[in-house]
C-alpha positions in Angstrom: 15.4 2.2 -28.1 12.5 3.4 -26.3 11.3 1.2 -23.5 8.0 2.2 -22.4 4.5 0.6 -21.4 1.9 0.8 -18.4 1.9 -0.5 -15.1 -1.1 -0.7 -12.4 -1.0 1.2 -8.9 -3.5 -0.1 -6.4 -4.1 2.4 -3.5 -6.6 1.6 -0.3 -8.9 4.2 1.1 -11.1 3.3 3.2 -12.4 1.0 5.3 -15.7 1.4 5.4 -18.6 -1.5 7.4 -21.3 -2.3 4.8 -23.9 -5.2 4.2 -22.5 -7.5 1.1 -24.4 -8.1 -1.3 -23.6 -11.3 -2.1 -23.1 -13.1 1.5 -25.5 -10.5 3.5 -22.9 -10.9 6.0 -22.0 -7.3 7.8 -18.7 -7.1 7.3 -16.0 -4.4 6.6 -15.2 -3.5 3.4 -12.0 -2.0 1.4 -12.7 1.1 -1.0 -9.7 0.6 -3.0 -8.7 2.7 -6.5 -7.2 0.9 -9.5 -4.6 3.5 -11.4 -2.9 2.9 -15.0 0.0 4.7 -15.6 2.4 5.0 -18.8 5.7 4.0 -18.1 8.6 5.6 -20.9 11.9 3.8 -19.3 10.1 2.3 -16.0 9.8 5.0 -15.1 5.3 6.3 -13.9 4.4 9.8 -15.6 0.7 10.4 -16.1 -2.4 8.7 -15.2 -3.7 7.1 -18.5 -7.0 6.1 -16.5 -8.5 4.9 -12.9 -11.2 2.7 -11.4 -12.8 2.7 -7.7 -13.8 -0.4 -6.4 -15.5 -2.2 -3.2 -14.4 -5.3 -1.7 -16.1 -7.7 0.9 -13.2 -9.2 3.7 -15.9 -11.2 4.0 -16.2 -14.0 1.0 -13.7 -11.1 -1.7 -16.5 -10.2 -3.6 -16.0 -6.8 -5.5 -18.6 -4.3 -7.4 -16.7 -0.5 -9.1 -18.5 3.0 -7.6 -18.4 5.6 -9.7 -15.9 8.3 -7.7 -18.6 10.7 -6.3 -19.4 7.7 -4.0 -16.0 6.3 -3.0 -15.1 9.9 -1.9 -17.7 9.7 0.0 -16.6 6.7 1.1 -13.1 8.7 2.3 -14.1 11.4 3.4 -16.8 8.8 6.1 -20.3 10.7 4.7 -21.8 7.4 3.5 -24.2 7.7 0.9 -27.2 6.6 2.9 -27.2 7.7 7.3 -28.9 4.8 8.4 -27.0 2.5 10.3 -24.8 -0.1 8.0 -25.3 1.0 4.0 -26.0 -2.1 1.7 -24.6 -2.5 -1.2 
Protein backbone atom coordinates (compact mmCIF):
# COMPACT_ATOMS: atom_id res chain seq x y z
CA UNK A 1 0.00 0.00 0.00
CA UNK A 2 1.43 3.35 -1.10
CA UNK A 3 0.42 6.36 0.96
CA UNK A 4 0.60 9.68 -0.91
CA UNK A 5 -0.99 13.11 -0.67
CA UNK A 6 -0.24 16.79 -0.23
CA UNK A 7 0.74 19.05 2.62
CA UNK A 8 0.52 22.84 2.87
CA UNK A 9 3.33 24.95 4.34
CA UNK A 10 3.14 28.67 5.18
CA UNK A 11 6.33 30.74 5.34
CA UNK A 12 6.36 34.33 6.62
CA UNK A 13 8.76 36.27 4.40
CA UNK A 14 8.59 39.81 5.81
CA UNK A 15 6.62 42.38 7.78
CA UNK A 16 5.99 45.69 6.00
CA UNK A 17 4.02 48.81 6.94
CA UNK A 18 1.27 49.56 4.42
CA UNK A 19 -2.04 51.41 4.28
CA UNK A 20 -4.79 48.80 4.32
CA UNK A 21 -7.27 48.99 1.45
CA UNK A 22 -10.13 47.75 3.65
CA UNK A 23 -9.81 49.51 7.02
CA UNK A 24 -7.65 52.45 5.86
CA UNK A 25 -5.23 52.24 8.78
CA UNK A 26 -1.47 52.28 8.47
CA UNK A 27 -0.55 48.90 9.92
CA UNK A 28 1.98 46.11 9.64
CA UNK A 29 1.25 43.53 6.96
CA UNK A 30 2.69 40.02 6.92
CA UNK A 31 4.01 38.89 3.54
CA UNK A 32 3.48 35.11 3.34
CA UNK A 33 4.26 32.33 0.90
CA UNK A 34 2.00 29.26 0.81
CA UNK A 35 3.50 26.13 -0.72
CA UNK A 36 1.68 22.87 -1.43
CA UNK A 37 4.05 19.88 -1.56
CA UNK A 38 3.48 16.34 -2.79
CA UNK A 39 4.14 13.77 -0.06
CA UNK A 40 4.96 10.08 -0.25
CA UNK A 41 4.77 8.13 3.01
CA UNK A 42 4.37 11.51 4.80
CA UNK A 43 7.69 12.77 3.41
CA UNK A 44 7.42 16.03 1.41
CA UNK A 45 9.11 15.49 -1.97
CA UNK A 46 8.53 18.46 -4.28
CA UNK A 47 6.39 21.61 -4.47
CA UNK A 48 3.23 21.49 -6.56
CA UNK A 49 2.10 25.13 -6.25
CA UNK A 50 3.14 28.34 -4.59
CA UNK A 51 1.15 31.53 -3.87
CA UNK A 52 2.01 34.81 -2.17
CA UNK A 53 -0.27 36.99 -0.05
CA UNK A 54 -0.29 39.84 2.44
CA UNK A 55 -2.41 40.05 5.60
CA UNK A 56 -3.27 43.20 7.56
CA UNK A 57 -2.60 42.90 11.28
CA UNK A 58 -5.32 45.45 12.12
CA UNK A 59 -8.36 43.94 10.38
CA UNK A 60 -7.07 40.57 9.10
CA UNK A 61 -7.94 41.03 5.42
CA UNK A 62 -5.76 39.08 2.95
CA UNK A 63 -4.74 40.07 -0.57
CA UNK A 64 -2.93 37.95 -3.15
CA UNK A 65 0.37 39.29 -4.46
CA UNK A 66 2.29 38.54 -7.63
CA UNK A 67 5.60 36.78 -7.07
CA UNK A 68 7.78 39.70 -8.19
CA UNK A 69 6.05 42.17 -5.85
CA UNK A 70 6.38 39.78 -2.89
CA UNK A 71 10.10 39.38 -3.63
CA UNK A 72 10.51 43.18 -3.74
CA UNK A 73 8.90 43.49 -0.32
CA UNK A 74 11.13 40.71 1.00
CA UNK A 75 14.25 42.45 -0.33
CA UNK A 76 13.17 45.69 1.34
CA UNK A 77 12.58 47.51 -1.94
CA UNK A 78 8.93 48.55 -1.79
CA UNK A 79 7.35 49.11 -5.23
CA UNK A 80 6.14 52.57 -4.14
CA UNK A 81 8.94 54.71 -2.79
CA UNK A 82 6.95 57.47 -1.04
CA UNK A 83 5.90 56.81 2.56
CA UNK A 84 3.62 53.84 3.03
CA UNK A 85 2.43 51.89 0.04
CA UNK A 86 -1.26 51.17 -0.34
CA UNK A 87 -2.85 47.83 -1.20
